[in-house]
C-alpha positions as CSV (number, residue, x, y, z in Angstrom):
1,M,211.9,-16.0,48.6
2,P,208.5,-17.7,48.4
3,S,208.3,-21.2,49.9
4,I,207.4,-24.3,47.9
5,N,204.0,-24.3,49.7
6,S,203.3,-20.8,48.6
7,I,204.2,-21.7,45.0
8,Q,201.8,-24.7,45.2
9,N,199.1,-22.3,46.4
10,N,200.0,-19.8,43.6
11,E,200.7,-17.1,46.2
12,N,203.1,-14.2,45.7
13,V,204.2,-15.3,42.2
14,L,203.8,-12.6,39.5
15,Y,203.7,-14.2,36.1
16,C,204.6,-12.9,32.7
17,L,202.7,-14.8,30.0
18,Y,205.2,-15.3,27.2
19,A,203.9,-16.6,23.8
20,R,206.2,-17.2,20.8
21,K,205.9,-18.7,17.4
22,S,208.4,-18.7,14.5
23,S,207.5,-18.7,10.8
24,E,210.3,-21.2,10.1
25,D,209.5,-24.7,8.8
26,D,210.0,-26.4,12.1
27,E,207.4,-24.4,13.9
28,R,204.7,-24.0,11.2
29,Q,202.6,-26.7,13.0
30,A,203.0,-25.0,16.4
31,M,200.0,-23.3,18.1
32,S,199.5,-19.7,17.0
33,I,200.4,-16.9,19.4
34,D,196.8,-15.9,20.0
35,S,195.8,-19.5,20.7
36,Q,198.7,-19.8,23.2
37,V,197.6,-16.6,25.0
38,K,194.0,-17.8,25.2
39,E,194.8,-21.3,26.5
40,M,197.3,-20.0,29.1
41,T,194.9,-17.2,30.2
42,D,192.1,-19.7,30.7
43,L,194.6,-21.9,32.7
44,A,195.6,-19.0,34.9
45,Q,192.0,-18.2,35.7
46,K,191.3,-21.8,36.5
47,E,194.3,-22.2,38.8
48,G,194.3,-18.7,40.2
49,L,197.6,-17.5,38.7
50,I,198.4,-13.8,38.7
51,I,199.4,-12.6,35.2
52,K,201.0,-9.2,35.5
53,E,201.8,-8.8,31.8
54,I,201.4,-10.6,28.5
55,R,204.3,-10.5,26.0
56,K,204.3,-11.9,22.4
57,E,207.2,-12.6,20.0
58,S,207.5,-13.9,16.4
59,H,211.1,-15.1,16.4
60,S,213.1,-18.3,16.1
61,A,214.6,-19.7,19.4
62,K,217.3,-21.7,17.7
63,E,220.1,-19.2,18.5
64,S,220.9,-17.7,21.9
65,G,220.3,-14.0,22.6
66,Q,218.5,-13.2,19.3
67,R,215.0,-12.6,20.7
68,P,214.6,-9.0,22.0
69,V,211.3,-9.6,23.8
70,F,212.6,-12.7,25.6
71,K,215.9,-10.9,26.4
72,Q,213.9,-8.1,28.0
73,L,211.8,-10.6,29.9
74,L,215.0,-12.2,31.5
75,Q,216.2,-8.7,32.5
76,D,212.8,-7.9,34.1
77,V,213.0,-11.2,36.0
78,K,216.5,-10.2,37.2
79,D,215.1,-6.8,38.3
80,G,212.2,-8.4,40.3
81,M,209.4,-7.3,38.0
82,F,208.3,-10.9,37.5
83,T,208.9,-14.0,39.6
84,G,207.2,-16.5,37.3
85,I,206.9,-17.3,33.6
86,L,203.7,-18.7,32.1
87,T,204.1,-20.3,28.7
88,W,202.5,-23.0,26.5
89,A,205.5,-25.4,26.5
90,P,209.2,-25.4,27.5
91,D,210.3,-25.1,23.8
92,R,208.5,-21.7,23.6
93,L,211.2,-20.5,26.0
94,S,214.3,-22.2,24.7
95,R,215.6,-24.3,21.9
96,N,219.3,-23.5,22.6
97,A,221.7,-24.1,25.5
98,G,222.4,-20.3,26.1
99,D,218.9,-19.2,26.8
100,L,218.2,-22.4,28.8
101,G,221.3,-21.7,31.0
102,Q,220.1,-18.2,31.8
103,L,216.7,-19.5,32.9
104,V,218.2,-22.1,35.2
105,D,220.7,-19.4,36.6
106,L,217.7,-17.2,37.5
107,M,216.1,-20.1,39.3
108,D,219.3,-20.9,41.1
109,Q,219.4,-17.2,42.2
110,G,215.9,-17.4,43.5
111,K,214.7,-14.7,41.2
112,L,212.6,-17.0,38.9
113,V,210.4,-19.0,41.3
114,N,208.2,-20.9,38.9
115,I,207.8,-21.7,35.2
116,K,204.3,-22.9,34.4
117,T,203.4,-24.6,31.2
118,F,200.0,-26.1,30.0
119,T,200.8,-29.5,31.3
120,Q,203.4,-29.1,34.1
121,G,205.3,-26.7,36.3
122,F,209.0,-26.2,37.2
123,S,210.1,-24.8,40.5
124,D,213.6,-24.3,42.1
125,T,214.1,-28.0,42.9
126,P,216.9,-30.2,41.4
127,S,214.4,-32.6,39.8
128,D,212.3,-29.8,38.2
129,K,215.3,-28.0,36.9
130,F,216.7,-31.3,35.5
131,L,213.4,-32.1,33.8
132,L,213.3,-28.6,32.3
133,M,216.8,-28.9,30.9
134,I,215.9,-32.3,29.4
135,L,212.8,-31.0,27.7
136,C,214.5,-27.9,26.3
137,S,217.6,-30.0,25.3
138,Q,215.2,-32.4,23.5
139,A,213.9,-29.4,21.5
140,K,217.4,-28.4,20.6
141,L,218.2,-32.0,19.5
142,E,215.1,-32.0,17.3
143,N,216.3,-28.8,15.7
144,D,219.8,-30.1,15.1
145,Q,218.5,-33.3,13.6
146,K,216.1,-31.4,11.3
147,G,219.0,-29.3,10.1
148,V,221.1,-32.4,9.3
149,N,218.1,-34.1,7.6
150,V,217.3,-31.0,5.5
151,K,220.9,-30.7,4.3
152,R,221.0,-34.4,3.5
153,G,217.7,-34.1,1.6
154,I,219.0,-31.1,-0.3
155,R,222.2,-32.9,-1.2
156,A,220.3,-35.9,-2.4
157,K,218.0,-33.7,-4.5
158,C,221.1,-32.0,-6.1
159,E,222.7,-35.4,-6.8
160,M,219.5,-36.5,-8.6
161,G,219.9,-33.4,-10.8
162,W,217.3,-31.1,-9.4
163,R,218.4,-27.6,-8.2
164,P,216.7,-26.6,-4.9
165,G,214.7,-23.3,-4.7
166,P,213.1,-21.3,-7.5
167,P,214.8,-21.8,-10.9
168,P,216.1,-18.8,-13.0
169,L,214.0,-17.0,-15.6
170,G,213.0,-19.3,-18.4
171,Y,212.1,-22.2,-16.2
172,Y,209.6,-23.0,-13.5
173,N,209.0,-25.6,-10.8
174,R,206.3,-28.2,-11.6
175,S,204.6,-30.7,-9.3
176,F,202.8,-33.5,-11.0
177,N,201.4,-36.6,-9.3
178,G,203.6,-36.0,-6.3
179,I,206.7,-35.7,-8.5
180,K,208.5,-32.3,-8.6
181,D,210.8,-31.2,-11.4
182,I,212.0,-28.2,-13.4
183,V,210.5,-27.5,-16.8
184,V,211.0,-24.8,-19.5
185,D,208.7,-21.9,-19.2
186,P,206.7,-21.9,-22.5
187,D,206.3,-18.1,-22.4
188,R,210.0,-17.2,-21.6
189,G,212.2,-20.1,-22.4
190,F,212.5,-19.6,-26.2
191,I,213.4,-15.9,-25.6
192,I,216.3,-16.9,-23.2
193,K,217.4,-19.5,-25.7
194,E,217.5,-16.9,-28.5
195,L,219.3,-14.5,-26.1
196,F,222.4,-16.7,-25.9
197,G,222.5,-17.1,-29.6
198,R,222.3,-13.3,-30.2
199,V,225.1,-12.4,-27.7
200,A,227.4,-15.2,-29.0
201,G,226.7,-14.5,-32.6
202,N,226.2,-10.8,-32.8
203,G,228.1,-9.6,-29.7
204,D,225.1,-7.8,-28.4
205,S,225.8,-5.6,-25.3
206,G,223.8,-5.8,-22.1
207,R,221.9,-2.6,-22.9
208,T,221.1,-3.9,-26.4
209,V,219.7,-7.1,-24.9
210,K,217.7,-5.0,-22.3
211,R,216.1,-3.0,-25.1
212,W,215.3,-6.2,-27.0
213,F,213.8,-7.8,-23.9
214,D,211.6,-4.7,-23.5
215,K,210.5,-4.8,-27.1
216,K,209.7,-8.5,-26.7
217,G,207.7,-7.7,-23.6
218,L,209.7,-10.1,-21.5
219,T,208.9,-9.8,-17.8
220,T,209.8,-11.6,-14.6
221,R,207.4,-14.1,-13.1
222,A,206.2,-11.2,-10.9
223,G,205.3,-9.2,-14.0
224,K,208.2,-6.7,-13.7
225,K,210.6,-5.6,-16.4
226,V,213.9,-7.4,-16.6
227,T,216.6,-5.1,-15.3
228,L,220.1,-4.6,-16.8
229,S,221.7,-6.4,-13.8
230,M,219.3,-9.4,-14.4
231,V,220.4,-9.6,-18.0
232,Y,224.0,-10.1,-16.9
233,L,223.0,-12.6,-14.2
234,I,221.2,-14.6,-16.9
235,L,224.1,-14.6,-19.2
236,K,226.5,-15.7,-16.5
237,N,224.3,-18.5,-15.1
238,P,225.6,-22.0,-16.0
239,F,222.2,-23.5,-15.2
240,Y,221.1,-22.6,-18.8
241,Y,223.6,-25.1,-20.3
242,G,222.7,-27.8,-17.8
243,E,225.0,-27.5,-14.7
244,F,224.5,-25.8,-11.4
245,E,226.5,-25.1,-8.2
246,Y,224.8,-25.5,-4.8
247,P,225.2,-23.7,-2.6
248,I,226.6,-20.8,-4.7
249,G,230.3,-20.5,-4.0
250,G,230.4,-23.9,-2.2
251,G,232.4,-25.6,-5.0
252,N,229.9,-28.5,-5.4
253,W,228.7,-28.8,-9.0
254,Y,225.9,-31.0,-10.3
255,K,224.6,-32.1,-13.7
256,G,221.0,-31.0,-14.0
257,K,218.2,-33.1,-15.3
258,H,216.4,-30.0,-16.7
259,I,216.4,-29.3,-20.4
260,P,219.3,-26.9,-21.3
261,L,218.4,-23.7,-23.2
262,T,221.9,-23.3,-24.6
263,T,225.1,-25.4,-25.1
264,K,228.4,-25.2,-23.2
265,A,230.2,-24.0,-26.3
266,I,227.8,-21.1,-26.8
267,F,227.8,-20.3,-23.1
268,D,231.6,-20.1,-23.1
269,K,231.6,-17.8,-26.1
270,V,229.2,-15.5,-24.3
271,Q,231.5,-15.4,-21.3
272,K,234.3,-14.2,-23.6
273,Q,232.0,-11.5,-25.0
274,L,231.2,-10.4,-21.4
275,K,234.8,-10.0,-20.4
276,V,235.9,-6.3,-20.3
277,P,239.4,-4.9,-19.7
278,R,240.2,-3.9,-16.1
279,K,239.1,-0.4,-15.3
280,A,241.7,2.2,-15.9
281,K,242.7,4.4,-13.0
282,W,240.6,7.5,-12.5
283,C,241.5,10.1,-15.1
284,S,244.2,7.9,-16.6
285,K,242.5,8.1,-20.0
286,G,242.3,11.9,-19.8
287,F,238.6,12.2,-18.9
288,A,239.1,15.1,-16.5
289,F,235.5,16.2,-16.5
290,K,233.8,12.8,-16.4
291,H,230.7,12.9,-14.1
292,L,231.2,16.6,-13.5
293,M,227.9,17.5,-15.3
294,K,224.5,16.0,-15.7
295,C,222.5,15.9,-18.9
296,A,219.8,18.6,-18.7
297,N,217.6,16.4,-20.9
298,C,217.5,13.1,-19.0
299,K,219.5,13.8,-15.8
300,A,222.0,11.1,-16.5
301,S,225.8,11.7,-15.9
302,V,228.0,13.1,-18.6
303,V,230.9,10.9,-19.5
304,G,234.0,11.1,-21.6
305,E,235.0,9.2,-24.7
306,E,238.2,9.2,-26.8
307,K,238.5,9.0,-30.6
308,Y,241.6,8.6,-32.7
309,R,241.8,10.2,-36.2
310,K,244.6,9.7,-38.7
311,Q,245.7,12.9,-40.3
312,V,246.8,13.3,-44.0
313,S,250.3,13.5,-42.8
314,G,249.9,10.0,-41.2
315,E,249.9,11.4,-37.7
316,V,247.3,9.9,-35.4
317,R,245.6,12.5,-33.1
318,R,243.6,11.8,-30.0
319,H,240.3,13.7,-29.4
320,V,238.2,13.7,-26.2
321,Y,234.5,14.2,-26.3
322,Y,231.9,14.4,-23.5
323,H,228.3,13.2,-23.9
324,C,225.3,12.0,-22.0
325,S,225.9,8.4,-20.7
326,R,222.3,7.5,-21.7
327,S,222.0,5.4,-18.6
328,V,218.6,6.8,-17.9
329,D,217.3,7.3,-21.5
330,Y,219.2,5.4,-24.2
331,S,217.6,7.5,-26.9
332,C,218.6,10.8,-25.3
333,K,219.3,13.4,-28.1
334,E,221.9,15.5,-26.2
335,K,224.9,16.1,-28.6
336,Y,228.6,15.5,-28.0
337,I,230.9,18.4,-27.0
338,N,234.7,18.3,-27.4
339,E,237.0,18.9,-24.5
340,E,238.4,22.2,-25.8
341,E,234.9,23.6,-25.9
342,V,234.3,22.2,-22.4
343,I,237.3,24.1,-21.0
344,K,236.3,27.4,-22.7
345,Q,232.7,27.1,-21.3
346,L,233.9,26.2,-17.8
347,I,236.2,29.2,-17.7
348,K,233.3,31.4,-18.9
349,V,231.0,29.9,-16.2
350,I,233.6,30.5,-13.4
351,D,234.1,34.1,-14.7
352,S,230.4,34.8,-14.3
353,I,230.3,33.8,-10.6
354,D,231.1,36.1,-7.7
355,E,234.4,34.9,-6.3
356,K,233.1,35.2,-2.7
357,K,230.3,32.7,-3.6
358,L,232.7,30.0,-4.8
359,N,233.0,27.2,-2.2
360,I,236.5,25.7,-2.3
361,T,238.2,23.0,-0.3
362,E,241.4,23.4,1.7
363,K,243.2,21.4,-0.9
364,I,242.3,23.9,-3.6
365,E,243.1,26.8,-1.3
366,G,246.6,25.3,-0.9
367,A,247.0,24.9,-4.6
368,I,245.9,28.5,-5.2
369,F,248.5,29.7,-2.6
370,E,251.3,27.9,-4.4
371,Y,250.1,29.2,-7.7
372,K,250.2,32.8,-6.4
373,K,253.8,32.4,-5.2
374,V,254.9,31.2,-8.6
375,A,252.9,33.7,-10.5
376,L,254.1,36.6,-8.4
377,G,257.7,35.6,-9.0
378,I,257.2,35.5,-12.8
379,L,255.3,38.7,-13.0
380,R,257.8,40.6,-10.9
381,Q,260.7,39.2,-13.0
382,E,259.0,40.3,-16.2
383,N,258.0,43.7,-14.7
384,I,254.3,43.0,-15.5
385,E,251.6,44.8,-13.6
386,I,250.1,42.6,-10.9
387,Q,246.3,42.4,-10.9
388,D,244.2,40.8,-8.2
389,Q,242.1,38.8,-10.7
390,T,245.2,37.3,-12.2
391,L,246.2,35.7,-8.8
392,G,242.7,34.9,-7.5
393,I,240.5,31.8,-7.8
394,K,239.5,32.7,-11.3
395,G,243.1,33.2,-12.4
396,Y,244.0,29.8,-11.0
397,A,241.0,28.3,-12.7
398,K,242.1,29.5,-16.1
399,Y,245.6,28.3,-15.5
400,V,244.7,24.8,-14.2
401,L,241.9,24.2,-16.8
402,R,244.3,25.1,-19.7
403,E,247.6,23.9,-18.4
404,G,247.0,21.5,-15.5
405,S,247.1,17.8,-15.5
406,N,243.9,15.8,-15.8
407,Y,244.0,15.0,-12.1
408,A,244.5,18.8,-11.2
409,K,241.5,19.7,-13.5
410,A,239.3,17.0,-12.0
411,D,240.3,17.9,-8.4
412,F,239.7,21.6,-9.0
413,M,236.3,21.2,-10.6
414,S,235.0,18.6,-8.1
415,G,236.3,20.9,-5.3
416,L,234.1,23.8,-6.5
417,R,231.0,21.5,-6.3
418,L,229.1,23.5,-9.0
419,P,225.7,22.0,-10.1
420,L,226.5,21.9,-13.8
421,V,224.3,20.6,-16.6
422,L,225.0,20.1,-20.3
423,K,222.1,21.5,-22.5
424,D,222.3,21.8,-26.2
425,Q,226.1,21.6,-26.1
426,Q,226.1,24.5,-23.6
427,I,227.3,24.2,-19.9
428,E,225.1,25.9,-17.4
429,I,224.7,26.2,-13.7
430,V,221.5,24.9,-12.2
431,S,219.9,27.5,-10.1
């Protein structure tokens, strides 16, 4: 290990110049990385220090082990690649106890001979290591105090009625004569106000609102169209009637000083409109072929819908139809097709495919095997001639599509993985 004298003479110490800066608020005033490199390079030339490598990193040092470049630097010091670290100030190396402890450990092991900053140096002596720990601990203390002060400031702002951060669509932050507040956006506020009235009064759906927004030309502050998910976020945001929770999910509610765009009564009515029944279990409504096909016109999924019609006799009959979900193009012109016709066309499509080219899952293979056993028994009992096509995949397809449960139908068709589209009420395979 080099002696203290050799360190003072800058002999045998191979330095890595480490420069770091974070974009976080507490380091915005820190010297830039390039400036750190220039100043420390000039110092090395002046004092005759040997810089073996320069490493730069843009990362916060608040948490231990989160900086990949610094982590690799410590490993390289352990491996003997460097015996010294050159950096602008101690807080460039550490603002937390974990990283500081690793630096001191390396000095105790004799692997890190010297840490040189712009104003001072730290070698493997009790007083130097103690001073290094004090300076880095001071940086940590400043971080912790800033965190406490920031939280206290945010809480005070909330209690005054001003929500921190950017406000939702329909408002904007204003700074006037040093006073910051939240005001109604003159270009968007009146549309948001009308929105709550439309949903509460007319029961407009999210998609209806989306089309209305597009017609009005409403955009975000970035100039982009308002998405359907944003519509629902707006409708569920209590900020619009004058209250806000901060942080979200924290359980702390505040009365805002901003001008509300709706009332609590209207907002509550909108929330009732937005409530939908819990989703039924898959296929429990009888939509065996939901999402099986795509619309050939707009590429959206084909979904199921049920209708009930009262007969002359008084009996109510249930009918299932499939149609484009219109999630891509609301004005898609693809027509409805009833389930009976879907089954007929699916059987026709499967009949047109070479059985060897049908890819089936092990689950379907097992179902076909069981079907064959039952079918063979019935055919033999009735002395009916047995034909291969009756017992193969196509025979099972006809049986399950006509007689199977909704779950069996859905499992079978999804297991075939056929690229099907609905075009002009006809089911086709995409080539």
